[in-house]
N, C-alpha and C positions, 0 to 999 in steps of 0.2 A: 499572410503566408508564417509571421514569422513565430509568430500564439499558435499557430496550428501543428507547426515542427517541435515546435518548443512541450506542446503535451504529450506529441507523441514519442520526446524522448525519457520524461519525466515518469509515459505510461511503463515507457519499457525500463527505467529504471526502480519502478515499483517491483515490474512482472521478475524484474531479474535479482530481487533485493527475496522475494514470496520463494521463489523456484529455489535461490540458496539456503533459505531455511528449509524449503522442505525435504533437503539434499542433506544437511546437517540433522535433520532431527528424526530423520530413513533409520531403520534398524539394519543397519549389515549385514552380510553374513559372515562370521568368526570360524577362524578356529580354532580351536576346544581341544584342549588337553587336559588331563590327569595324570596320579599316578597311582598303584593298588598300594590301597592304605583301607583296610575293612575300620568300621563298616560305614566309613563315607565314601569310598568310591570302590568298587570293585567290580569283578566281572562272576558269572554265576550261569552256571549253562549259557551259556557264550551270549547273555544278554549283561552291559554295564547297568550296575545297583548302584544303592546307598544312598543318606545324609543326603552328602550335598548335589549329586548326580541329581538324585529325586528334585532336592531343590530345586538346583538350575530349570530343568524339563520347566516345575512352575512357573521358573520367572519371564522363562519364554512364551508362553501360553498366555502370562498375561499383560505379555507386550504385542499378544497378535505374532509374533515373528512363527514361520515353518520348522526353524529350525529346533533339535532336540536330543533324544538320547543314541540314535544313531548317524551324531554328526561326532559325539566326544572322542576322544580320542582316548587309550592310554600308553603313556608313552614311560623310558625311564626319567626320571627326577628331571638329572640335567639336562637334559636335553627341550623338556618342557621347559625349565626356567632361561633355556640361552634363549628360547625361538619365541618365549613373550616378551623379550626385551629388544628382539632384532627385526619380529617381523609381523607391521601392524596387523589390526582386526583381528587379537590373536586372546585369546583368556583362561587361564592357568589358573586351575585350583585343585584341593586345599592349599591356597600359603600363605602362610605366618606371614604378618606382616608387625615390622617392626625397625623403629626408627634409619636402618642402615637399609632397608627394602624401599621407604617411604617416598622417596620422589625417581622410583624405577619403575615404578608403574601407579594406575589407578584403581582402587578399590571398591566394592563393593561389600558390608557386611556390617557384622559379623558373622557368621555361620558358627562359629562356637569357638571355643577360648583351649588351647589345649599346655601342659604343664611338662618341659622335656625337663628328665634325668641323665645322670649318669645312673647305667645299669650294670653291676655288676653278676657273678656265682651268688648263691648265700654263705654255700662252700666256706668261702675265700676269707666273710669275715673282713672285708673292708670297709671301715671307716675313713670319711672326708670330713673333715670339721670348717676347713679354709679351704679357698682356690687353689693356693701353688702347692696343696699338696695331690692336684691334678699332674701334675710335670713327676714324680716319680712312675704313673702308672702310663703302659699302652693304650689310648683310645683311639676306637671305629668310627670312623664319616661316613654318611654319604656328598659324592659331588657337589659345592653348592647349597646344599642343605641348613636350614636355619640353626643347626646344632653344631657347625662349624661355625657361625657368627657367637653363636653362644658360648663358644669356647674361647673364640677370640675376644670379645669380650673379658674372657677366667682370666686371661692372661696363657693361655693354651695355645705354643706357637703351629701354626700350619702346616710346617716341614715335618710335626711330629705327628699330626694328626694319619690313622689308616686309614685313606682311604676309598670308598668303591664306590661301582653305581648302582651295587643291589641289596636291598635290607638285609636280604637273608644268608647273602655272603658276611656280613659284620656278626651275625645270630651263627653261625655256624663255624667261622672261627674264636669269637668268647665262647665256646660250646668245648673247642678244644684246644683251650687256655694259649691262640697264638697271639688274643691281646686280651687286654683286664677288662675292659670296658666300653661300653658303643653309648651312645649320646641319643636318645628320645623320647618320645612320650608311649607308656606303661599300655597303654592301646595298640597302636602300634609296632608295640614289641611283642605283646600275645597274638597278634595274627601274625606277625613273622615267621616267631618260635616254630609255629605250630605249620606253618607252610613248612616250615627246615626241617620238620619230623625233631624237635627238640622241647621239651619240657618247660614250661614257662613259666611254676613253681620252685625250676631248684635258680631262679633267679632274683633280683631284689634292688627296686632302687637303690644305689646308697650316697645321692647327692643332686637336688634342684640345680638344675642351669641356668633354666628359668619360665617364663608363663607368659603366654602372646594370645593375640586374636589372632583365628584364623579368616581368611574374605576369599572371595576371587577376583584374583589380580588381572586388570587390566594394560595392554598396550598402552605405553604412557602419550601416541599420536589419538587415542579414541577421545575422540568430543568428549566434553564436560557436558553436555543436552542429553549425547548417550548414555553417557554412565548415571548421574541421575536418572533417567528413565529408568535403567536396572533398579538402583536405589531406591527407586520410588516401590520397584514390584515387587523389591524384595522387605521390602516394611512393608508395605497390603499385607502381603501372605506373613509376614511372622505376628503384625495383629491378629487375623483373623483367627489364630493358631494355628498355622499348616505346618510349619517347622517344629513349634514340638511335639503334633500329632505323626511327623518324620521321626523321632526322636525316640516316640513311645516303638512308634511302629519298626524302628532296629537295636529296643532298646535291651534284646538280651544281647549283647556287643558291645553298650556301653559299658566303659568303665564309670563304677558309683565312685 
């Protein structure tokens, strides 16, 4: 009788371990957020598209998930950044991966690499040779954007940053000489300038803030096994050349 009971207990334990492993490895339904940033993620004719959007859709298909394009929300960056840190089963992209953010999320990528600049009017002839010269200028930033991290590294105090939730506001203030510089990537600047009705040809990068990879950022509680599945799917897609094909597809918008 004891041996039968023992076998039942062992069998139940093995079954529990098996069920737990299935549950841990099952792809959950994610809250997925992004911001407007052409050519990587943007809305056109009522549909989200772009390199990173299409890539994530490919990853979901690779994993057999039922989630896709219609599950992605476009939100202001600060809201997405906060949500991705506070709500489980959240993905935020495209997120710059920096040492300061490394332990805030779990990461899949890199999708691409971006150089962030200080950008100003050509007519101002602003020349910055070393970082401490930045203190002479008024600089516009986006709340919780990586540009603020870079400026902090360069010794520019947060209380001096002219912060906003919308990149187009920065471009408009720059055009009206209400700020001297904005911190952003050149591709993003061109996109934002066109949306704001500003000619990007009148502006130029005057200082390199930094260069970093951009990834899909997962809430920190996401199981490592799930993150690994996404990374492996990403790697397969990249190895097949599908990521390169997406860059070619959207190539007319890509900064050379």
